[in-house]
N, C-alpha and C positions, 0 to 999 in steps of 0.2 A: 907157548907151555912147552914144553919139551918132556915126553915121554920116554926118551929111551927106545925106541924105536925110528928115527928118522936113519939111520945107519945099514938099516936095512932094505930097507927102501920104502916102508912101511907109513905113511903120512899122518901126522895128526890132527887126531878126527873132535880132539878137546874143541869144547866153546865156550862160551860166556852168556849167562842171561841178560839181557834187555832189560835196565831199570823202571821202563813202559810197560813192561808187557812181562809174561813169563814165557812166552818166545824163544828161541833161540837167535841169535843175529842170524844166522846162515836161514833159516825159514825167513825175516823182515826184509831180508836185501840189507845186512849190515844197519848200523846207524839212522837209517831214513826217516824224517822227520814227517808226518803224515799228515800232522797239522789239527792232533786229538786234541793236542797238551790248550789248559784256558793259558792264557798270560795270567803273569805274576798281578797280586792285586797292589795298588799303589802304595810306596812306603810311608805314608803320613795311615792310609789305616792298616796296617800291616802296627807299627809302633802304638798305635791307638790302641789296635785287639789285642792285642799278644799277651798282657797282663794278664785279660778279662782270658781267654781261650788260651791261655798257660794254668791258671786257676781252677777254672774247669773242669780239663781234664783232669787234672789232680784230684779233685773232689769227687769227681765220678769213678776216678781212677778207685779213689779209698773206698767209697759206700759202695762196689761193686766187689770190693776185699771180702775177703769171709770178719775181718772185724769192725768190717761200716757194717756188714746185716748184720751180725749179731745187737749191734749198738742199734740198728733200725728195727728190729726184733724188738726189743725190748725197751727200748723209747717207744712202741707202739704199742705193745703191753699197758705201761706205765700209765700214757694217757688215754685209753679205755678203762682204764680199773678210775681215772678221775672223774673221768665223765660218768663210766655208770653210777658212783656214786652222786654224782650231780642228780641226774635224772634219776636216780629211784630210791632220796634220800626222804624224800616225802613220805613218799609211801611207807618207806620201814619204818618211821616214825608212829604211824595211823597203825601199821601190824604191832608193834611195841605197844601203843596205850589200850588197843583192844585186848594183848593179851593182859596186859595188867587189870583191867578191867573185868575180865571174865576168869582171872586170878582171885578178885575179891569177889565178884558174884556167887564163887565156887565156899569161898572161905567163908560167905554169908551162910551160904545154904547148909554147911555142916556144922556151922554152932547153932544151929536155928535146930536144925535135927537131932542135934546131942541136950535139947533141954526141956 
């Protein structure tokens, strides 16, 4: 890489970053292989899992996006509403029956008072 200072006797001190770490090459000793990288998976495993991993990555990316989170919250609310209705349906019917009975009793009592 040329910095334009070579002619004045100042060496170029620019460096590139290693793809294996965030350390500069001159601190790692160049492209030395430390044996820390795992070998690549067998090609048969990569071809079988690649579509699933690609789908999983895109699905998680969608879920973690704003649209995905909003959809998740709306779905959660709707599921909660349906479950609440199912759980409370019998109690709600009982409360309405008692209200009707109370209303009829009050009507009968008022009718008896007015006679």
